[in-house]
N, C-alpha and C positions, 0 to 999 in steps of 0.2 A: 378723441378718450374712446379709454379701453377696456374692457371688461374682460378681466381676470378670471382664469381658471379653481383659484383661489376664492374666490366670491364664493364661485355653488359648490364648491370644497364645504371654505367654510357653511354657508347653510347644510349643505348635506350633515355634515360631524356633528352643529348645533339640533340636528333633527334625532339622529344616533343616539347620541346622547342621552334627550328626552326621553327615546322609547326606553334605555335600558334604566336609568333610574326610575321610572314607571314600571319596569316590569320588578325591579329588584323592591321599593315602596309596596307593590300588591301583593307581592312576595310574604313579604314581613308580619305583614296586616294578616296574612290567611293563613300564619304559621301560630301567629297569636292567639288568634281569637278560634282555633283548632283543639290550642295546646292547653284552653282552658278545662278546669277539672268539669269531669260530667254528673258527677256526686255534690256537687251543693244548684242548687236553688237558682242560683243568678250567676252564672258566668265572674270571675275575679280577672277584669280584663284593666289592664295597665295601660292608663289616659294620657301619661306623657307619650309613653311607647307610641302609643296609635295618633298623637296628635303628632309627633313627629313626623310620622309618617304618608301622613294625609296631609300638611308643608312640603313632604316630599313631593307625594304626587301632583299637588297644585304649580310646583315651581317646574314641574320637569314639562309641565302642560305650560307653561310660558316658552321653558327653551322650545320645544317643538313649534311653534307659534311664532319664535321668532326665526327662526332656519328656515318656517316657509314662507317668513317677510322679509325675509332678504335672498330667497330664490328668486321670490316675485319680482321683489324689486330691480336684481341684477338680468334678469329676464326681461322682463320691459323696459331698461335699460339699452339693452342687447338689440329688442326689437324697432327701436330707435332710429338706435347710428345703424341698422341696417336700411329704417323706410326712408332717411336721410344722402346714404349709398349711394341709394336705387334713382 
């Protein structure tokens, strides 16, 4: 059995993509809430855009978790191979 460095790279790439998407969605939410007019009693927030950004946050979380599971599985497989060879 051969554990490629590409597996670790794919897991790390998924985690990095998740973090970038998380930062982008969080920034969009922050900008939307800060751009609401202060003169009104109730700030006007675009619920559709907010919902989309919250879904992006959830997707980013799942992508990061998936990357971590890929790395963990590859690490376990590598450890098993090392134990078998020893």
